[in-house]
C-alpha positions in Angstrom: -12.5 11.1 -11.7 -9.6 8.7 -11.6 -8.0 11.4 -8.5 -9.7 10.0 -5.8 -8.9 10.3 -2.3 -8.7 7.8 -0.1 -7.9 5.6 -2.9 -5.5 6.8 -6.0 -4.5 10.1 -4.2 -3.6 11.2 -0.7 -4.9 14.6 -1.1 -7.0 16.7 -4.5 -6.8 20.1 -4.9 -7.4 22.6 -7.2 -4.4 25.0 -8.6 -5.2 28.6 -9.9 -1.8 27.5 -11.9 0.3 24.8 -12.8 3.3 23.8 -15.2 5.0 20.9 -16.3 8.7 21.9 -16.4 11.3 19.7 -18.9 14.4 19.7 -18.1 16.6 20.6 -15.2 18.3 24.0 -16.7 14.2 25.4 -16.7 13.6 23.7 -13.0 17.2 24.8 -11.6 16.1 28.5 -12.7 12.5 28.4 -11.6 13.6 26.5 -8.5 16.5 29.7 -7.6 13.5 32.1 -8.6 11.5 30.9 -6.5 13.5 30.3 -3.5 14.7 33.7 -3.6 11.1 35.3 -2.9 10.3 33.0 -0.1 8.8 34.8 3.0 8.8 32.3 5.7 9.5 28.7 4.8 12.4 27.1 2.1 11.8 23.0 2.2 13.4 20.3 0.4 12.7 16.8 0.0 15.1 14.6 -1.5 16.8 10.9 -2.5 20.2 12.7 -3.6 21.4 16.4 -2.8 24.6 17.8 -3.4 25.7 21.0 -1.8 28.6 22.3 -4.9 25.7 21.8 -7.8 25.5 25.0 -9.9 22.1 26.5 -10.5 23.3 27.9 -13.7 27.3 25.9 -14.8 29.3 26.9 -16.6 31.9 25.3 -19.5 33.8 23.3 -17.3 31.2 22.5 -14.9 32.1 26.0 -13.4 30.7 29.2 -12.4 30.6 31.8 -9.3 30.3 29.7 -5.5 26.9 31.7 -4.9 25.0 29.6 -7.6 25.9 26.7 -5.5 22.7 25.7 -3.9 24.3 24.8 -0.7 26.0 28.8 -0.7 22.8 30.2 -2.3 20.7 28.3 0.4 23.0 29.6 2.8 23.0 33.1 2.1 19.1 33.1 1.9 19.0 32.0 5.8 21.6 34.7 6.6 19.9 38.0 4.3 16.5 36.7 6.0 16.8 35.2 10.0 13.1 34.9 9.9 13.1 32.6 7.2 13.4 28.4 7.8 15.3 26.1 5.3 15.2 22.6 6.1 16.4 20.1 3.7 15.4 16.4 4.5 17.4 13.6 2.4 18.0 9.6 2.6 20.2 8.1 4.7 21.4 6.5 1.7 23.4 3.3 1.7 27.2 3.6 1.2 27.5 2.1 -2.5 24.8 4.7 -3.4 26.8 7.6 -1.3 29.6 6.8 -3.2 28.0 7.0 -6.8 26.9 11.0 -5.6 30.0 12.3 -4.0 29.3 10.9 -1.0 27.1 13.8 -0.5 25.6 12.7 3.2 28.4 13.4 4.4 29.6 16.3 2.3 25.9 18.0 3.2 27.0 17.3 6.7 30.4 19.1 6.7 29.0 22.4 4.2 25.9 23.2 6.5 27.5 22.5 9.7 27.4 25.6 12.1 24.6 27.6 9.2 21.3 28.3 9.6 20.4 25.5 6.9 18.6 22.7 8.7 20.0 19.8 6.7 18.9 16.1 8.1 19.5 12.5 6.6 16.3 10.5 6.8 16.6 6.6 7.7 13.2 5.8 9.2 12.1 3.5 6.5 11.7 -0.1 5.6 15.1 -1.6 5.8 16.4 -2.1 2.0 13.8 0.8 1.3 14.9 4.6 -0.2 13.3 8.0 0.7 12.5 8.6 -3.1 10.3 11.4 -2.9 11.9 14.8 -4.6 10.2 18.4 -4.2 10.8 22.2 -2.5 8.6 23.9 -0.9 8.3 27.6 -0.5 5.9 28.9 1.9 3.5 26.1 1.4 2.3 28.5 -1.5 4.6 27.6 -4.2 5.8 24.0 -5.2 8.0 21.9 -7.0 7.3 17.7 -7.4 9.2 15.2 -9.4 11.8 12.9 -10.1 14.2 15.7 -10.5 17.4 15.4 -7.6 19.8 17.6 -6.9 23.0 17.2 -8.5 25.7 18.3 -11.0 24.8 15.3 -13.3 21.7 16.0 -13.3 21.3 19.4 -15.6 21.3 19.5 -18.6 18.7 21.9 -21.4 15.8 20.7 -23.3 18.0 20.8 -26.8 20.0 18.0 -25.3 23.3 18.9 -27.5 26.5 16.8 -28.2 29.2 17.9 -26.5 28.0 20.7 -24.2 30.7 22.7 -22.0 28.5 23.2 -19.5 28.2 19.2 -18.7 31.8 18.8 -18.8 32.8 16.6 -15.9 36.2 16.2 -15.3 39.4 17.3 -17.8 42.9 15.5 -18.4 45.9 17.5 -17.3 46.5 19.2 -20.5 43.1 20.5 -20.4 41.2 18.9 -23.2 37.9 17.6 -21.7 38.0 13.8 -20.5 34.5 12.9 -19.9 30.9 15.1 -20.0 27.9 14.0 -17.8 25.3 12.1 -20.0 22.5 14.0 -21.6 19.5 13.7 -19.1 15.6 13.6 -19.2 14.0 14.7 -16.1 10.1 17.0 -15.7 9.0 18.5 -12.3 5.5 20.1 -12.1 4.6 23.3 -10.5 1.6 24.2 -9.0 0.2 26.6 -6.7 -1.7 27.4 -3.4 -3.6 24.3 -1.9 -1.3 21.5 -3.5 1.4 23.7 -2.4 0.2 23.3 1.2 -0.1 19.7 0.7 3.3 19.0 -0.2 4.2 21.8 2.7 2.2 19.2 5.1 3.5 16.2 3.0 7.2 17.9 4.1 5.9 18.3 8.1 5.1 14.4 8.3 8.5 13.3 7.4 9.8 15.4 9.6 8.2 14.8 12.5 8.3 11.0 11.5 12.1 11.5 11.3 13.0 14.0 13.6 10.1 13.8 16.3 10.3 17.1 16.4 6.5 19.2 14.9 6.9 22.0 12.4 4.0 24.9 12.7 2.3 25.7 9.4 3.9 28.9 8.0 1.9 32.3 8.0 0.0 32.2 4.2 1.4 33.9 2.0 0.2 35.2 -1.9 2.1 32.8 -4.5 5.6 33.8 -6.3 5.1 32.5 -9.5 8.1 32.2 -10.8 7.7 35.3 -13.7 9.6 32.5 -16.5 7.9 29.8 -15.8 4.2 30.5 -18.0 1.3 28.8 -16.3 -0.2 26.0 -18.7 -2.9 25.0 -17.0 -5.8 27.2 -15.0 -8.0 26.3 -11.9 -6.5 22.3 -12.5 -7.0 19.3 -10.2 -4.3 18.1 -8.8 -3.9 14.9 -7.1 -1.0 13.6 -4.9 -0.5 10.3 -5.2 2.5 8.1 -2.8 3.8 4.7 -1.8 5.1 4.0 1.5 6.0 0.7 2.4 5.0 -0.6 6.0 7.0 0.2 8.6 7.0 0.4 12.7 3.5 1.5 12.9 2.8 3.2 10.0 1.0 1.5 7.5 1.4 0.6 3.6 0.6 3.5 1.0 0.1 2.4 -2.5 -1.6 5.2 -3.6 1.0 5.2 -6.7 0.1 1.8 -7.8 -3.6 2.2 -8.0 -3.3 5.4 -10.2 -1.3 3.4 -12.9 -3.9 0.0 -12.6 -7.2 3.0 -12.4 -5.8 5.3 -15.5 -4.6 2.3 -17.4 -7.9 0.8 -17.3 -10.0 4.2 -18.1 -7.8 5.3 -21.1 -9.4 5.4 -24.5 -7.0 6.2 -26.9 -3.2 6.7 -25.6 -1.0 5.7 -22.5 2.2 7.4 -22.8 4.8 6.5 -20.3 8.5 8.0 -20.1 10.1 6.6 -17.3 13.8 5.3 -15.7 12.7 1.6 -14.9 9.8 -0.3 -16.6 10.4 -4.1 -14.6 6.5 -4.1 -13.0 4.8 -7.6 -13.5 1.5 -5.6 -12.4 1.7 -2.8 -15.2 3.0 -5.1 -17.3 0.3 -7.7 -16.9 -2.3 -3.7 -17.2 -0.8 -2.8 -20.4 -0.8 -6.6 -22.1 -4.5 -6.9 -21.2 -5.5 -3.3 -23.1 -3.4 -4.4 -26.0 -5.3 -7.8 -25.9 -8.7 -6.3 -27.0 -9.7 -5.1 -30.2 -10.6 -1.0 -29.7 -8.0 -0.7 -26.5 -5.8 2.0 -26.5 -2.2 2.5 -27.6 0.7 2.0 -25.1 3.9 4.3 -25.9 7.0 3.6 -23.8 10.1 6.0 -23.7 13.4 4.4 -21.9 17.4 5.3 -21.7 18.7 2.7 -23.7 20.5 1.0 -21.4 20.9 2.3 -17.7 24.5 3.9 -16.8 24.8 2.3 -13.8 26.1 -1.7 -14.3 24.2 -2.9 -11.7 21.2 -1.3 -13.4 22.3 -3.0 -16.3 22.3 -6.4 -14.9 18.6 -6.3 -12.7 16.4 -3.5 -14.3 17.7 -3.6 -17.9 17.2 -7.8 -18.4 14.2 -7.1 -16.9 12.7 -4.7 -18.6 13.4 -7.0 -21.4 11.1 -9.2 -19.8 8.4 -6.7 -19.5 8.8 -5.3 -23.3 8.6 -9.2 -24.5 5.2 -9.9 -22.5 3.9 -6.6 -24.4 5.2 -7.2 -27.6 3.1 -10.7 -27.7 0.2 -9.4 -26.7 0.5 -6.9 -29.1 -2.1 -8.6 -31.7 -3.3 -5.4 -33.0 -0.1 -3.6 -33.7 -0.7 -0.4 -30.9 2.7 -1.3 -29.2 6.3 1.1 -29.0 8.6 1.2 -26.7 11.9 4.0 -27.9 15.1 4.9 -26.6 16.0 8.6 -27.4 19.3 9.5 -28.8 21.7 13.0 -29.4 21.9 14.2 -32.4 25.1 12.5 -32.4 23.3 9.0 -31.2 24.9 9.4 -28.0 22.5 8.3 -25.2 20.1 10.0 -23.4 19.3 9.4 -19.6 15.9 8.9 -19.0 15.3 9.9 -15.4 11.9 11.0 -16.4 8.5 9.4 -14.3 5.7 10.7 -16.5 2.6 9.4 -17.4 0.2 11.2 -19.8 -3.4 9.4 -20.5 -5.4 10.4 -23.4 -5.7 13.7 -22.8 -6.8 13.4 -19.4 -4.5 13.4 -16.9 -0.7 14.1 -17.1 1.4 12.2 -14.2 4.8 13.4 -12.8 6.8 12.4 -10.3 9.1 10.4 -8.3 7.9 6.4 -8.9 9.4 4.2 -11.5 7.4 1.3 -13.2 9.2 -0.7 -11.1 8.4 -3.0 -7.3 9.9 -0.8 -5.2 7.7 1.9 -6.1 4.6 0.3 -5.6 5.4 -1.1 -2.3 8.5 -0.4 -0.6 10.4 3.4 -1.4 9.2 6.5 -0.1 7.4 8.1 -3.3 5.5 10.9 -4.9 3.4 11.6 -7.6 1.6 14.6 -8.7 -1.2 14.5 -11.5 -2.6 17.2 -13.4 -6.4 15.7 -14.0 -8.6 17.7 -16.5 -12.2 18.0 -15.3 -14.9 20.5 -14.1 -15.3 23.7 -15.6 -11.7 24.5 -16.9 -11.6 20.8 -18.3 -11.8 21.3 -22.0 -8.7 24.7 -21.8 -6.8 21.6 -20.3 -7.5 18.5 -22.1 -6.3 20.1 -24.9 -3.1 21.4 -22.7 -2.1 18.4 -22.0 -2.3 16.9 -25.6 -0.2 20.1 -26.6 2.7 18.7 -24.0 2.5 15.6 -25.3 3.6 16.9 -28.7 6.0 19.0 -27.0 7.6 16.0 -25.7 7.7 13.9 -28.7 9.0 17.2 -30.9 11.8 17.7 -28.2 12.4 13.8 -28.2 12.9 13.9 -32.2 14.4 17.4 -32.5 11.8 19.1 -35.1 9.1 21.2 -34.3 5.6 20.8 -32.7 3.2 21.6 -35.5 5.9 18.5 -37.1 4.5 16.3 -34.9 1.3 17.5 -34.1 0.5 17.2 -38.5 2.1 13.9 -38.6 -0.5 12.5 -35.4 -3.3 14.0 -36.8 -2.3 12.4 -40.4 -1.3 8.8 -38.9 -4.3 8.9 -37.0 -2.2 7.5 -33.9 1.0 8.4 -31.9 2.4 5.1 -32.6 2.1 5.1 -36.3 2.5 8.8 -36.5 6.4 8.5 -35.1 7.1 5.5 -37.8 6.2 8.3 -40.5 8.5 10.8 -38.8 11.3 8.6 -38.1 10.9 6.7 -41.6 11.0 10.6 -42.9 14.7 11.1 -41.1 13.3 12.1 -37.5 15.5 9.5 -36.0 16.1 10.4 -32.5 14.0 7.6 -31.4 15.2 4.1 -31.6 13.4 0.8 -30.9 14.9 -0.3 -28.1 16.8 -3.4 -28.3 16.0 -6.7 -26.5 19.0 -8.8 -25.5 18.8 -12.4 -24.9 18.1 -13.3 -21.6 20.4 -16.6 -20.5 21.9 -18.0 -17.8 22.4 -15.5 -14.7 20.8 -12.4 -16.3 17.1 -14.8 -16.4 18.0 -16.0 -12.6 18.0 -12.1 -12.0 15.0 -11.7 -14.1 13.1 -14.0 -12.7 14.0 -13.4 -9.0 13.8 -9.6 -9.8 16.8 -8.7 -8.1 17.3 -5.1 -7.0 13.8 -4.7 -7.2 11.7 -6.0 -3.8 7.8 -6.2 -3.9 7.9 -4.5 -0.4 9.4 -5.4 3.6 8.2 -8.7 3.7 11.0 -9.8 0.8 13.7 -7.2 0.8 15.8 -9.1 2.2 14.4 -12.3 0.7 14.5 -12.7 -3.1 13.4 -16.3 -3.5 9.9 -15.0 -2.7 9.7 -12.6 -5.3 9.2 -15.1 -8.2 6.1 -16.2 -6.5 5.2 -12.4 -6.1 5.7 -11.8 -9.4 3.2 -14.0 -10.9 0.7 -12.9 -8.3 1.4 -9.3 -9.4 1.1 -10.1 -12.4 -2.8 -11.6 -12.1 -3.6 -8.9 -10.0 -2.6 -6.2 -13.2 -5.2 -8.4 -14.9 -7.8 -9.0 -12.7 -7.3 -4.7 -12.4 -8.4 -4.6 -16.3 -11.3 -6.8 -16.2 
């Protein structure tokens, strides 16, 4: 088992049904349906929460007022006074809040005087963020993954060019000025015991933040969203966390341990979609596996370049070093790194945090492949492991979902991808065959030169601390980086 309680995960439970939800249009729709059927509790954990977000945006990012998430939640609590609706959101730094329409101020104003309990959580190490994203309904149904609540998050799995539903602003004459970029997200959906565990996680966070203990809701039958087709049955589900050491709370590094253990046990293919690839620990572990004569393939999917100038200057330049180290280690031509684009070649922001190990493990969560997600920020990943009596069917489903994701990137049918991969004998070779055949929406990630200030930023991982110990001491990070790389290599022995 990759999911070991107390090591690679906090809790391991069995979900009678589970699913992977691709992109936010489907997630918002499923979340609204699940919350509508809530009996006792609706609890949300978020990095960012913009109250004016529409579940189903119409052209011009417009829609009925009752389709906005804040109004929807207030209506739920008004219609059912016994329903406990709570939102726990990171008390973000001002520069971050400014990029998300000052959501902390807007949230407080929006929910003031309502029955919805909204709290900003700043109980964490200095410089860290609460990065978990989850919605838990009655401790019976729960969503967990990488998707925050904001108008810029919404997109369909088609990632259409010039989708009027992503229209951001207009000129005075009504001509479109700018759309929100296409964006890729994934969320996991579970029921029963794993949902109850996520409910316990919420209550633990709430108690730490407010000092108030919440009681567990009465047991109810899971109200599975009717539009979501369950993909897994009787599947083992693990919850893996990160939390930097803070006051009398010890650090938690289950996210990191699961990465190292799963990379070490991979046999054929390690497939990762992630917002950032900067961790020297993970780079070293992947590089060691690439050096093996019969090791697994490694396929990475990331954004061509980050949307913010800060991330372009910090994370993107450090990603160059990450990928270069894997290129050097790739003695057997098993490494690929791609960025996706729309039909017209425009950027698709990869905000998903997903890993698939062979046909054994499907991992969805909030954690990036960077330093702060391994030892500083508050993270939660949800993993489905194919094991036990239902293992054969769940393994087939993990493999099918990987094919579905690749087809979604390339803009073709699943059967085309499946045939190409089988014919080529591998994921990387199959993708290259499809790209050569004209399915060119996956492009190799370009590696610009890292010189001057960019080299300093990369060497000292500016913006990407390893732990609270170096949160405000970047001069320590070069040594920390070398130490992390050694740990990554040693973990693969």
